[in-house]
PDB file with SEQRES, HELIX, SHEET and CRYST1 records, atoms N, CA, C and O in Angstrom:
SEQRES   1 A   81  MET MET ARG ILE ASP ASP TYR LEU SER SER VAL GLY VAL          
SEQRES   2 A   81  ILE LYS ARG ARG THR VAL ALA LYS GLU LEU ALA SER SER          
SEQRES   3 A   81  GLY LEU ILE GLU ILE GLY ASP ARG LYS VAL LYS ALA SER          
SEQRES   4 A   81  TYR GLN VAL LYS THR GLY ASP ARG ILE SER VAL LYS GLY          
SEQRES   5 A   81  SER HIS PRO VAL THR VAL GLU VAL LEU ASP ILE PRO ASN          
SEQRES   6 A   81  GLY SER VAL PRO ARG GLU GLY ARG ASP ARG TYR PHE LYS          
SEQRES   7 A   81  THR LEU ASP                                                  
HELIX    1 AA1 ILE A    4  SER A   10  1                                   7    
HELIX    2 AA2 ARG A   17  SER A   25  1                                   9    
HELIX    3 AA3 ARG A   70  ARG A   75  5                                   6    
SHEET    1 AA1 5 ARG A  34  LYS A  35  0                                        
SHEET    2 AA1 5 ILE A  29  ILE A  31 -1                                        
SHEET    3 AA1 5 ARG A  47  VAL A  50 -1                                        
SHEET    4 AA1 5 VAL A  56  VAL A  60 -1                                        
SHEET    5 AA1 5 PHE A  77  THR A  79 -1                                        
CRYST1    1.000    1.000    1.000  90.00  90.00  90.00 P 1           1          
ATOM      1  N   MET A   1     -30.750 -53.997  -6.240  1.00  0.00           N  
ATOM      2  CA  MET A   1     -32.050 -54.469  -5.863  1.00  0.00           C  
ATOM      3  C   MET A   1     -31.855 -55.698  -4.872  1.00  0.00           C  
ATOM      4  O   MET A   1     -30.812 -56.350  -4.816  1.00  0.00           O  
ATOM      5  N   MET A   2     -32.908 -55.919  -4.152  1.00  0.00           N  
ATOM      6  CA  MET A   2     -32.834 -56.905  -3.078  1.00  0.00           C  
ATOM      7  C   MET A   2     -34.241 -57.621  -2.848  1.00  0.00           C  
ATOM      8  O   MET A   2     -35.295 -56.986  -2.886  1.00  0.00           O  
ATOM      9  N   ARG A   3     -34.183 -58.858  -2.629  1.00  0.00           N  
ATOM     10  CA  ARG A   3     -35.398 -59.534  -2.337  1.00  0.00           C  
ATOM     11  C   ARG A   3     -36.117 -59.150  -0.959  1.00  0.00           C  
ATOM     12  O   ARG A   3     -35.370 -58.853  -0.027  1.00  0.00           O  
ATOM     13  N   ILE A   4     -37.380 -59.130  -0.764  1.00  0.00           N  
ATOM     14  CA  ILE A   4     -38.028 -58.640   0.352  1.00  0.00           C  
ATOM     15  C   ILE A   4     -37.567 -59.466   1.582  1.00  0.00           C  
ATOM     16  O   ILE A   4     -37.341 -58.917   2.660  1.00  0.00           O  
ATOM     17  N   ASP A   5     -37.437 -60.769   1.393  1.00  0.00           N  
ATOM     18  CA  ASP A   5     -37.169 -61.624   2.595  1.00  0.00           C  
ATOM     19  C   ASP A   5     -35.709 -61.236   3.050  1.00  0.00           C  
ATOM     20  O   ASP A   5     -35.387 -61.132   4.234  1.00  0.00           O  
ATOM     21  N   ASP A   6     -34.863 -61.034   1.986  1.00  0.00           N  
ATOM     22  CA  ASP A   6     -33.392 -60.751   2.377  1.00  0.00           C  
ATOM     23  C   ASP A   6     -33.299 -59.307   2.962  1.00  0.00           C  
ATOM     24  O   ASP A   6     -32.465 -59.059   3.833  1.00  0.00           O  
ATOM     25  N   TYR A   7     -34.128 -58.379   2.500  1.00  0.00           N  
ATOM     26  CA  TYR A   7     -34.133 -57.068   2.980  1.00  0.00           C  
ATOM     27  C   TYR A   7     -34.597 -56.969   4.517  1.00  0.00           C  
ATOM     28  O   TYR A   7     -33.943 -56.378   5.377  1.00  0.00           O  
ATOM     29  N   LEU A   8     -35.775 -57.606   4.735  1.00  0.00           N  
ATOM     30  CA  LEU A   8     -36.251 -57.612   6.126  1.00  0.00           C  
ATOM     31  C   LEU A   8     -35.335 -58.211   7.201  1.00  0.00           C  
ATOM     32  O   LEU A   8     -35.273 -57.741   8.337  1.00  0.00           O  
ATOM     33  N   SER A   9     -34.598 -59.315   6.771  1.00  0.00           N  
ATOM     34  CA  SER A   9     -33.647 -59.850   7.618  1.00  0.00           C  
ATOM     35  C   SER A   9     -32.317 -58.992   7.756  1.00  0.00           C  
ATOM     36  O   SER A   9     -31.758 -58.850   8.843  1.00  0.00           O  
ATOM     37  N   SER A  10     -31.878 -58.461   6.638  1.00  0.00           N  
ATOM     38  CA  SER A  10     -30.710 -57.782   6.589  1.00  0.00           C  
ATOM     39  C   SER A  10     -30.735 -56.355   7.540  1.00  0.00           C  
ATOM     40  O   SER A  10     -29.760 -55.946   8.170  1.00  0.00           O  
ATOM     41  N   VAL A  11     -31.969 -55.748   7.500  1.00  0.00           N  
ATOM     42  CA  VAL A  11     -32.076 -54.532   8.296  1.00  0.00           C  
ATOM     43  C   VAL A  11     -32.640 -54.850   9.689  1.00  0.00           C  
ATOM     44  O   VAL A  11     -32.765 -53.936  10.504  1.00  0.00           O  
ATOM     45  N   GLY A  12     -32.969 -56.059   9.979  1.00  0.00           N  
ATOM     46  CA  GLY A  12     -33.444 -56.368  11.300  1.00  0.00           C  
ATOM     47  C   GLY A  12     -34.869 -56.237  11.634  1.00  0.00           C  
ATOM     48  O   GLY A  12     -35.250 -56.249  12.805  1.00  0.00           O  
ATOM     49  N   VAL A  13     -35.696 -56.109  10.596  1.00  0.00           N  
ATOM     50  CA  VAL A  13     -37.182 -56.110  10.857  1.00  0.00           C  
ATOM     51  C   VAL A  13     -37.573 -57.467  11.294  1.00  0.00           C  
ATOM     52  O   VAL A  13     -38.337 -57.580  12.253  1.00  0.00           O  
ATOM     53  N   ILE A  14     -37.104 -58.538  10.657  1.00  0.00           N  
ATOM     54  CA  ILE A  14     -37.369 -59.933  11.029  1.00  0.00           C  
ATOM     55  C   ILE A  14     -36.072 -60.521  11.171  1.00  0.00           C  
ATOM     56  O   ILE A  14     -35.182 -60.287  10.353  1.00  0.00           O  
ATOM     57  N   LYS A  15     -35.893 -61.349  12.265  1.00  0.00           N  
ATOM     58  CA  LYS A  15     -34.605 -61.850  12.714  1.00  0.00           C  
ATOM     59  C   LYS A  15     -33.961 -62.818  11.660  1.00  0.00           C  
ATOM     60  O   LYS A  15     -32.740 -62.802  11.503  1.00  0.00           O  
ATOM     61  N   ARG A  16     -34.750 -63.644  10.949  1.00  0.00           N  
ATOM     62  CA  ARG A  16     -34.064 -64.637  10.112  1.00  0.00           C  
ATOM     63  C   ARG A  16     -34.848 -64.556   8.734  1.00  0.00           C  
ATOM     64  O   ARG A  16     -36.055 -64.340   8.624  1.00  0.00           O  
ATOM     65  N   ARG A  17     -33.941 -64.768   7.698  1.00  0.00           N  
ATOM     66  CA  ARG A  17     -34.609 -64.787   6.319  1.00  0.00           C  
ATOM     67  C   ARG A  17     -35.537 -65.872   6.121  1.00  0.00           C  
ATOM     68  O   ARG A  17     -36.489 -65.687   5.362  1.00  0.00           O  
ATOM     69  N   THR A  18     -35.377 -67.047   6.737  1.00  0.00           N  
ATOM     70  CA  THR A  18     -36.259 -68.175   6.601  1.00  0.00           C  
ATOM     71  C   THR A  18     -37.714 -67.832   7.116  1.00  0.00           C  
ATOM     72  O   THR A  18     -38.729 -68.251   6.558  1.00  0.00           O  
ATOM     73  N   VAL A  19     -37.710 -67.076   8.168  1.00  0.00           N  
ATOM     74  CA  VAL A  19     -38.941 -66.644   8.789  1.00  0.00           C  
ATOM     75  C   VAL A  19     -39.651 -65.721   7.818  1.00  0.00           C  
ATOM     76  O   VAL A  19     -40.827 -65.886   7.492  1.00  0.00           O  
ATOM     77  N   ALA A  20     -38.900 -64.771   7.387  1.00  0.00           N  
ATOM     78  CA  ALA A  20     -39.475 -63.748   6.361  1.00  0.00           C  
ATOM     79  C   ALA A  20     -40.040 -64.472   5.159  1.00  0.00           C  
ATOM     80  O   ALA A  20     -41.111 -64.119   4.666  1.00  0.00           O  
ATOM     81  N   LYS A  21     -39.355 -65.449   4.695  1.00  0.00           N  
ATOM     82  CA  LYS A  21     -39.740 -66.271   3.506  1.00  0.00           C  
ATOM     83  C   LYS A  21     -40.993 -66.945   3.839  1.00  0.00           C  
ATOM     84  O   LYS A  21     -41.881 -66.955   2.987  1.00  0.00           O  
ATOM     85  N   GLU A  22     -41.188 -67.543   5.034  1.00  0.00           N  
ATOM     86  CA  GLU A  22     -42.319 -68.219   5.379  1.00  0.00           C  
ATOM     87  C   GLU A  22     -43.609 -67.306   5.475  1.00  0.00           C  
ATOM     88  O   GLU A  22     -44.726 -67.634   5.077  1.00  0.00           O  
ATOM     89  N   LEU A  23     -43.268 -66.113   6.066  1.00  0.00           N  
ATOM     90  CA  LEU A  23     -44.338 -65.106   6.260  1.00  0.00           C  
ATOM     91  C   LEU A  23     -44.884 -64.592   4.878  1.00  0.00           C  
ATOM     92  O   LEU A  23     -46.073 -64.308   4.735  1.00  0.00           O  
ATOM     93  N   ALA A  24     -43.968 -64.488   3.880  1.00  0.00           N  
ATOM     94  CA  ALA A  24     -44.384 -64.175   2.509  1.00  0.00           C  
ATOM     95  C   ALA A  24     -45.185 -65.161   1.880  1.00  0.00           C  
ATOM     96  O   ALA A  24     -46.211 -64.869   1.265  1.00  0.00           O  
ATOM     97  N   SER A  25     -44.698 -66.475   2.028  1.00  0.00           N  
ATOM     98  CA  SER A  25     -45.415 -67.638   1.571  1.00  0.00           C  
ATOM     99  C   SER A  25     -46.790 -67.778   2.164  1.00  0.00           C  
ATOM    100  O   SER A  25     -47.683 -68.269   1.473  1.00  0.00           O  
ATOM    101  N   SER A  26     -47.010 -67.402   3.329  1.00  0.00           N  
ATOM    102  CA  SER A  26     -48.295 -67.476   4.022  1.00  0.00           C  
ATOM    103  C   SER A  26     -49.160 -66.265   3.722  1.00  0.00           C  
ATOM    104  O   SER A  26     -50.306 -66.212   4.169  1.00  0.00           O  
ATOM    105  N   GLY A  27     -48.641 -65.277   2.970  1.00  0.00           N  
ATOM    106  CA  GLY A  27     -49.525 -64.152   2.543  1.00  0.00           C  
ATOM    107  C   GLY A  27     -49.508 -63.091   3.646  1.00  0.00           C  
ATOM    108  O   GLY A  27     -50.399 -62.244   3.704  1.00  0.00           O  
ATOM    109  N   LEU A  28     -48.526 -63.133   4.498  1.00  0.00           N  
ATOM    110  CA  LEU A  28     -48.435 -62.116   5.689  1.00  0.00           C  
ATOM    111  C   LEU A  28     -47.678 -60.906   5.455  1.00  0.00           C  
ATOM    112  O   LEU A  28     -47.576 -60.022   6.307  1.00  0.00           O  
ATOM    113  N   ILE A  29     -47.077 -60.851   4.162  1.00  0.00           N  
ATOM    114  CA  ILE A  29     -46.202 -59.642   3.915  1.00  0.00           C  
ATOM    115  C   ILE A  29     -46.914 -58.842   2.739  1.00  0.00           C  
ATOM    116  O   ILE A  29     -47.249 -59.438   1.715  1.00  0.00           O  
ATOM    117  N   GLU A  30     -47.120 -57.591   2.891  1.00  0.00           N  
ATOM    118  CA  GLU A  30     -47.908 -56.807   1.959  1.00  0.00           C  
ATOM    119  C   GLU A  30     -47.137 -55.548   1.637  1.00  0.00           C  
ATOM    120  O   GLU A  30     -46.491 -54.954   2.500  1.00  0.00           O  
ATOM    121  N   ILE A  31     -47.223 -55.116   0.270  1.00  0.00           N  
ATOM    122  CA  ILE A  31     -46.713 -53.750  -0.129  1.00  0.00           C  
ATOM    123  C   ILE A  31     -47.912 -52.998  -0.470  1.00  0.00           C  
ATOM    124  O   ILE A  31     -48.503 -53.271  -1.515  1.00  0.00           O  
ATOM    125  N   GLY A  32     -48.349 -52.044   0.333  1.00  0.00           N  
ATOM    126  CA  GLY A  32     -49.573 -51.305   0.106  1.00  0.00           C  
ATOM    127  C   GLY A  32     -50.712 -52.382   0.595  1.00  0.00           C  
ATOM    128  O   GLY A  32     -50.701 -52.874   1.723  1.00  0.00           O  
ATOM    129  N   ASP A  33     -51.630 -52.660  -0.338  1.00  0.00           N  
ATOM    130  CA  ASP A  33     -52.698 -53.666  -0.086  1.00  0.00           C  
ATOM    131  C   ASP A  33     -52.377 -54.853  -0.794  1.00  0.00           C  
ATOM    132  O   ASP A  33     -53.235 -55.734  -0.736  1.00  0.00           O  
ATOM    133  N   ARG A  34     -51.301 -55.105  -1.480  1.00  0.00           N  
ATOM    134  CA  ARG A  34     -50.945 -56.312  -2.357  1.00  0.00           C  
ATOM    135  C   ARG A  34     -50.057 -57.273  -1.515  1.00  0.00           C  
ATOM    136  O   ARG A  34     -49.027 -56.861  -0.981  1.00  0.00           O  
ATOM    137  N   LYS A  35     -50.457 -58.507  -1.410  1.00  0.00           N  
ATOM    138  CA  LYS A  35     -49.601 -59.543  -0.840  1.00  0.00           C  
ATOM    139  C   LYS A  35     -48.451 -59.821  -1.847  1.00  0.00           C  
ATOM    140  O   LYS A  35     -48.672 -59.933  -3.052  1.00  0.00           O  
ATOM    141  N   VAL A  36     -47.218 -59.929  -1.302  1.00  0.00           N  
ATOM    142  CA  VAL A  36     -46.164 -60.208  -2.208  1.00  0.00           C  
ATOM    143  C   VAL A  36     -45.352 -61.366  -1.688  1.00  0.00           C  
ATOM    144  O   VAL A  36     -45.288 -61.665  -0.495  1.00  0.00           O  
ATOM    145  N   LYS A  37     -44.650 -62.085  -2.809  1.00  0.00           N  
ATOM    146  CA  LYS A  37     -43.851 -63.200  -2.577  1.00  0.00           C  
ATOM    147  C   LYS A  37     -42.481 -62.751  -1.953  1.00  0.00           C  
ATOM    148  O   LYS A  37     -42.149 -61.572  -1.836  1.00  0.00           O  
ATOM    149  N   ALA A  38     -41.749 -63.797  -1.578  1.00  0.00           N  
ATOM    150  CA  ALA A  38     -40.409 -63.599  -0.950  1.00  0.00           C  
ATOM    151  C   ALA A  38     -39.503 -63.013  -2.026  1.00  0.00           C  
ATOM    152  O   ALA A  38     -38.551 -62.304  -1.701  1.00  0.00           O  
ATOM    153  N   SER A  39     -39.771 -63.287  -3.272  1.00  0.00           N  
ATOM    154  CA  SER A  39     -38.854 -62.831  -4.379  1.00  0.00           C  
ATOM    155  C   SER A  39     -39.122 -61.371  -4.816  1.00  0.00           C  
ATOM    156  O   SER A  39     -38.448 -60.851  -5.704  1.00  0.00           O  
ATOM    157  N   TYR A  40     -40.087 -60.740  -4.198  1.00  0.00           N  
ATOM    158  CA  TYR A  40     -40.348 -59.370  -4.511  1.00  0.00           C  
ATOM    159  C   TYR A  40     -39.088 -58.513  -4.429  1.00  0.00           C  
ATOM    160  O   TYR A  40     -38.314 -58.645  -3.480  1.00  0.00           O  
ATOM    161  N   GLN A  41     -38.874 -57.640  -5.407  1.00  0.00           N  
ATOM    162  CA  GLN A  41     -37.616 -56.742  -5.431  1.00  0.00           C  
ATOM    163  C   GLN A  41     -38.076 -55.461  -4.701  1.00  0.00           C  
ATOM    164  O   GLN A  41     -38.939 -54.749  -5.215  1.00  0.00           O  
ATOM    165  N   VAL A  42     -37.522 -55.159  -3.524  1.00  0.00           N  
ATOM    166  CA  VAL A  42     -37.831 -54.022  -2.727  1.00  0.00           C  
ATOM    167  C   VAL A  42     -37.209 -52.759  -3.499  1.00  0.00           C  
ATOM    168  O   VAL A  42     -36.130 -52.737  -4.091  1.00  0.00           O  
ATOM    169  N   LYS A  43     -38.148 -51.697  -3.359  1.00  0.00           N  
ATOM    170  CA  LYS A  43     -37.749 -50.337  -3.849  1.00  0.00           C  
ATOM    171  C   LYS A  43     -37.712 -49.343  -2.792  1.00  0.00           C  
ATOM    172  O   LYS A  43     -38.484 -49.476  -1.842  1.00  0.00           O  
ATOM    173  N   THR A  44     -36.877 -48.324  -2.846  1.00  0.00           N  
ATOM    174  CA  THR A  44     -37.009 -47.230  -1.929  1.00  0.00           C  
ATOM    175  C   THR A  44     -38.398 -46.530  -2.058  1.00  0.00           C  
ATOM    176  O   THR A  44     -38.866 -46.129  -3.123  1.00  0.00           O  
ATOM    177  N   GLY A  45     -39.004 -46.433  -0.822  1.00  0.00           N  
ATOM    178  CA  GLY A  45     -40.322 -45.742  -0.689  1.00  0.00           C  
ATOM    179  C   GLY A  45     -41.418 -46.857  -0.550  1.00  0.00           C  
ATOM    180  O   GLY A  45     -42.579 -46.539  -0.295  1.00  0.00           O  
ATOM    181  N   ASP A  46     -41.064 -48.091  -0.711  1.00  0.00           N  
ATOM    182  CA  ASP A  46     -42.108 -49.142  -0.485  1.00  0.00           C  
ATOM    183  C   ASP A  46     -42.564 -49.102   0.884  1.00  0.00           C  
ATOM    184  O   ASP A  46     -41.709 -48.856   1.734  1.00  0.00           O  
ATOM    185  N   ARG A  47     -43.789 -49.303   1.263  1.00  0.00           N  
ATOM    186  CA  ARG A  47     -44.382 -49.456   2.576  1.00  0.00           C  
ATOM    187  C   ARG A  47     -44.693 -50.930   2.760  1.00  0.00           C  
ATOM    188  O   ARG A  47     -45.592 -51.493   2.135  1.00  0.00           O  
ATOM    189  N   ILE A  48     -43.923 -51.518   3.630  1.00  0.00           N  
ATOM    190  CA  ILE A  48     -44.039 -52.958   3.898  1.00  0.00           C  
ATOM    191  C   ILE A  48     -44.793 -53.189   5.127  1.00  0.00           C  
ATOM    192  O   ILE A  48     -44.449 -52.638   6.173  1.00  0.00           O  
ATOM    193  N   SER A  49     -45.929 -54.071   5.058  1.00  0.00           N  
ATOM    194  CA  SER A  49     -46.688 -54.387   6.197  1.00  0.00           C  
ATOM    195  C   SER A  49     -46.394 -55.853   6.491  1.00  0.00           C  
ATOM    196  O   SER A  49     -46.591 -56.669   5.591  1.00  0.00           O  
ATOM    197  N   VAL A  50     -45.949 -56.246   7.649  1.00  0.00           N  
ATOM    198  CA  VAL A  50     -45.784 -57.580   8.242  1.00  0.00           C  
ATOM    199  C   VAL A  50     -46.898 -57.893   9.116  1.00  0.00           C  
ATOM    200  O   VAL A  50     -47.067 -57.237  10.144  1.00  0.00           O  
ATOM    201  N   LYS A  51     -47.730 -58.915   8.765  1.00  0.00           N  
ATOM    202  CA  LYS A  51     -48.901 -59.304   9.685  1.00  0.00           C  
ATOM    203  C   LYS A  51     -48.392 -60.433  10.533  1.00  0.00           C  
ATOM    204  O   LYS A  51     -47.241 -60.847  10.397  1.00  0.00           O  
ATOM    205  N   GLY A  52     -49.194 -60.915  11.368  1.00  0.00           N  
ATOM    206  CA  GLY A  52     -48.825 -62.049  12.205  1.00  0.00           C  
ATOM    207  C   GLY A  52     -48.754 -61.667  13.702  1.00  0.00           C  
ATOM    208  O   GLY A  52     -49.392 -60.706  14.130  1.00  0.00           O  
ATOM    209  N   SER A  53     -47.964 -62.437  14.497  1.00  0.00           N  
ATOM    210  CA  SER A  53     -47.945 -62.260  15.901  1.00  0.00           C  
ATOM    211  C   SER A  53     -47.283 -60.995  16.352  1.00  0.00           C  
ATOM    212  O   SER A  53     -47.562 -60.513  17.450  1.00  0.00           O  
ATOM    213  N   HIS A  54     -46.324 -60.382  15.459  1.00  0.00           N  
ATOM    214  CA  HIS A  54     -45.659 -59.143  15.715  1.00  0.00           C  
ATOM    215  C   HIS A  54     -45.931 -58.233  14.517  1.00  0.00           C  
ATOM    216  O   HIS A  54     -45.013 -58.020  13.725  1.00  0.00           O  
ATOM    217  N   PRO A  55     -47.035 -57.729  14.350  1.00  0.00           N  
ATOM    218  CA  PRO A  55     -47.217 -56.997  13.121  1.00  0.00           C  
ATOM    219  C   PRO A  55     -46.501 -55.553  13.159  1.00  0.00           C  
ATOM    220  O   PRO A  55     -46.520 -54.863  14.179  1.00  0.00           O  
ATOM    221  N   VAL A  56     -45.915 -55.182  12.054  1.00  0.00           N  
ATOM    222  CA  VAL A  56     -45.132 -53.867  11.890  1.00  0.00           C  
ATOM    223  C   VAL A  56     -45.322 -53.432  10.417  1.00  0.00           C  
ATOM    224  O   VAL A  56     -45.451 -54.219   9.479  1.00  0.00           O  
ATOM    225  N   THR A  57     -45.323 -52.091  10.331  1.00  0.00           N  
ATOM    226  CA  THR A  57     -45.271 -51.386   9.023  1.00  0.00           C  
ATOM    227  C   THR A  57     -44.062 -50.588   8.899  1.00  0.00           C  
ATOM    228  O   THR A  57     -43.776 -49.799   9.799  1.00  0.00           O  
ATOM    229  N   VAL A  58     -43.339 -50.711   7.894  1.00  0.00           N  
ATOM    230  CA  VAL A  58     -42.159 -49.913   7.731  1.00  0.00           C  
ATOM    231  C   VAL A  58     -41.967 -49.294   6.408  1.00  0.00           C  
ATOM    232  O   VAL A  58     -42.472 -49.912   5.471  1.00  0.00           O  
ATOM    233  N   GLU A  59     -41.355 -48.225   6.143  1.00  0.00           N  
ATOM    234  CA  GLU A  59     -41.105 -47.581   4.934  1.00  0.00           C  
ATOM    235  C   GLU A  59     -39.630 -47.740   4.603  1.00  0.00           C  
ATOM    236  O   GLU A  59     -38.766 -47.448   5.429  1.00  0.00           O  
ATOM    237  N   VAL A  60     -39.348 -48.202   3.397  1.00  0.00           N  
ATOM    238  CA  VAL A  60     -37.959 -48.373   2.954  1.00  0.00           C  
ATOM    239  C   VAL A  60     -37.288 -47.100   2.558  1.00  0.00           C  
ATOM    240  O   VAL A  60     -37.697 -46.460   1.589  1.00  0.00           O  
ATOM    241  N   LEU A  61     -36.266 -46.710   3.280  1.00  0.00           N  
ATOM    242  CA  LEU A  61     -35.497 -45.542   3.075  1.00  0.00           C  
ATOM    243  C   LEU A  61     -34.368 -45.716   2.148  1.00  0.00           C  
ATOM    244  O   LEU A  61     -34.029 -44.821   1.374  1.00  0.00           O  
ATOM    245  N   ASP A  62     -33.769 -46.889   2.222  1.00  0.00           N  
ATOM    246  CA  ASP A  62     -32.517 -47.207   1.452  1.00  0.00           C  
ATOM    247  C   ASP A  62     -32.392 -48.745   1.388  1.00  0.00           C  
ATOM    248  O   ASP A  62     -32.974 -49.466   2.199  1.00  0.00           O  
ATOM    249  N   ILE A  63     -31.670 -49.185   0.467  1.00  0.00           N  
ATOM    250  CA  ILE A  63     -31.406 -50.580   0.220  1.00  0.00           C  
ATOM    251  C   ILE A  63     -29.879 -50.880   0.658  1.00  0.00           C  
ATOM    252  O   ILE A  63     -28.982 -50.236   0.113  1.00  0.00           O  
ATOM    253  N   PRO A  64     -29.593 -51.798   1.583  1.00  0.00           N  
ATOM    254  CA  PRO A  64     -28.225 -52.083   1.949  1.00  0.00           C  
ATOM    255  C   PRO A  64     -27.580 -53.050   0.929  1.00  0.00           C  
ATOM    256  O   PRO A  64     -28.293 -53.689   0.156  1.00  0.00           O  
ATOM    257  N   ASN A  65     -26.225 -53.159   0.925  1.00  0.00           N  
ATOM    258  CA  ASN A  65     -25.604 -54.071   0.118  1.00  0.00           C  
ATOM    259  C   ASN A  65     -25.266 -55.375   0.782  1.00  0.00           C  
ATOM    260  O   ASN A  65     -24.584 -56.225   0.210  1.00  0.00           O  
ATOM    261  N   GLY A  66     -25.718 -55.519   1.918  1.00  0.00           N  
ATOM    262  CA  GLY A  66     -25.461 -56.749   2.805  1.00  0.00           C  
ATOM    263  C   GLY A  66     -26.040 -56.583   4.149  1.00  0.00           C  
ATOM    264  O   GLY A  66     -26.888 -55.712   4.338  1.00  0.00           O  
ATOM    265  N   SER A  67     -25.638 -57.363   5.100  1.00  0.00           N  
ATOM    266  CA  SER A  67     -26.238 -57.291   6.435  1.00  0.00           C  
ATOM    267  C   SER A  67     -25.791 -56.012   7.067  1.00  0.00           C  
ATOM    268  O   SER A  67     -24.678 -55.557   6.806  1.00  0.00           O  
ATOM    269  N   VAL A  68     -26.643 -55.393   7.918  1.00  0.00           N  
ATOM    270  CA  VAL A  68     -26.436 -54.045   8.557  1.00  0.00           C  
ATOM    271  C   VAL A  68     -26.224 -54.226  10.009  1.00  0.00           C  
ATOM    272  O   VAL A  68     -26.899 -55.042  10.636  1.00  0.00           O  
ATOM    273  N   PRO A  69     -25.248 -53.446  10.609  1.00  0.00           N  
ATOM    274  CA  PRO A  69     -25.004 -53.527  12.064  1.00  0.00           C  
ATOM    275  C   PRO A  69     -26.247 -52.955  12.747  1.00  0.00           C  
ATOM    276  O   PRO A  69     -26.953 -52.097  12.218  1.00  0.00           O  
ATOM    277  N   ARG A  70     -26.457 -53.444  13.868  1.00  0.00           N  
ATOM    278  CA  ARG A  70     -27.654 -52.996  14.677  1.00  0.00           C  
ATOM    279  C   ARG A  70     -27.759 -51.379  14.809  1.00  0.00           C  
ATOM    280  O   ARG A  70     -28.846 -50.799  14.809  1.00  0.00           O  
ATOM    281  N   GLU A  71     -26.561 -50.744  14.915  1.00  0.00           N  
ATOM    282  CA  GLU A  71     -26.520 -49.304  15.187  1.00  0.00           C  
ATOM    283  C   GLU A  71     -26.817 -48.549  13.938  1.00  0.00           C  
ATOM    284  O   GLU A  71     -27.128 -47.361  14.021  1.00  0.00           O  
ATOM    285  N   GLY A  72     -26.739 -49.185  12.727  1.00  0.00           N  
ATOM    286  CA  GLY A  72     -26.842 -48.391  11.488  1.00  0.00           C  
ATOM    287  C   GLY A  72     -28.218 -48.777  10.725  1.00  0.00           C  
ATOM    288  O   GLY A  72     -28.468 -48.470   9.559  1.00  0.00           O  
ATOM    289  N   ARG A  73     -29.040 -49.483  11.568  1.00  0.00           N  
ATOM    290  CA  ARG A  73     -30.445 -49.844  10.862  1.00  0.00           C  
ATOM    291  C   ARG A  73     -31.378 -48.779  10.502  1.00  0.00           C  
ATOM    292  O   ARG A  73     -32.105 -48.798   9.508  1.00  0.00           O  
ATOM    293  N   ASP A  74     -31.308 -47.803  11.419  1.00  0.00           N  
ATOM    294  CA  ASP A  74     -32.373 -46.738  11.223  1.00  0.00           C  
ATOM    295  C   ASP A  74     -32.196 -45.923   9.908  1.00  0.00           C  
ATOM    296  O   ASP A  74     -33.088 -45.151   9.557  1.00  0.00           O  
ATOM    297  N   ARG A  75     -31.098 -46.075   9.200  1.00  0.00           N  
ATOM    298  CA  ARG A  75     -30.804 -45.466   7.932  1.00  0.00           C  
ATOM    299  C   ARG A  75     -31.587 -46.149   6.895  1.00  0.00           C  
ATOM    300  O   ARG A  75     -31.878 -45.532   5.870  1.00  0.00           O  
ATOM    301  N   TYR A  76     -31.965 -47.400   7.072  1.00  0.00           N  
ATOM    302  CA  TYR A  76     -32.594 -48.224   5.913  1.00  0.00           C  
ATOM    303  C   TYR A  76     -34.150 -48.265   6.020  1.00  0.00           C  
ATOM    304  O   TYR A  76     -34.818 -48.435   5.000  1.00  0.00           O  
ATOM    305  N   PHE A  77     -34.705 -48.120   7.183  1.00  0.00           N  
ATOM    306  CA  PHE A  77     -36.328 -48.051   7.233  1.00  0.00           C  
ATOM    307  C   PHE A  77     -36.712 -47.155   8.348  1.00  0.00           C  
ATOM    308  O   PHE A  77     -35.927 -46.812   9.231  1.00  0.00           O  
ATOM    309  N   LYS A  78     -37.965 -46.786   8.271  1.00  0.00           N  
ATOM    310  CA  LYS A  78     -38.668 -46.154   9.314  1.00  0.00           C  
ATOM    311  C   LYS A  78     -39.952 -46.784   9.550  1.00  0.00           C  
ATOM    312  O   LYS A  78     -40.782 -47.061   8.684  1.00  0.00           O  
ATOM    313  N   THR A  79     -40.053 -47.008  10.937  1.00  0.00           N  
ATOM    314  CA  THR A  79     -41.349 -47.825  11.395  1.00  0.00           C  
ATOM    315  C   THR A  79     -42.498 -46.752  11.400  1.00  0.00           C  
ATOM    316  O   THR A  79     -42.356 -45.624  11.874  1.00  0.00           O  
ATOM    317  N   LEU A  80     -43.592 -47.200  10.853  1.00  0.00           N  
ATOM    318  CA  LEU A  80     -44.743 -46.342  10.722  1.00  0.00           C  
ATOM    319  C   LEU A  80     -45.912 -46.666  11.652  1.00  0.00           C  
ATOM    320  O   LEU A  80     -46.936 -45.983  11.654  1.00  0.00           O  
ATOM    321  N   ASP A  81     -45.731 -47.713  12.431  1.00  0.00           N  
ATOM    322  CA  ASP A  81     -46.826 -48.059  13.341  1.00  0.00           C  
ATOM    323  C   ASP A  81     -46.874 -47.055  14.490  1.00  0.00           C  
ATOM    324  O   ASP A  81     -47.726 -47.166  15.371  1.00  0.00           O  
TER     325      ASP A  81                                                      
END                                                                             
């Protein structure tokens, strides 16, 4: 299991974990229609919507064990926008 702020930064959806944490604290990260905190535990199949200046929606395909090299990121999420 992995926290949503850690997941988003590890797979490169958001560049830094602190930014992901701030977005979650501001209510700008949602799973479905539900706002989630930075501590939310990501599950395979979750659809994560990130609002704000660079909105994006992704589907979680897999959960990494740590940071992911740029060329391997498409294995962990699919962009739905």
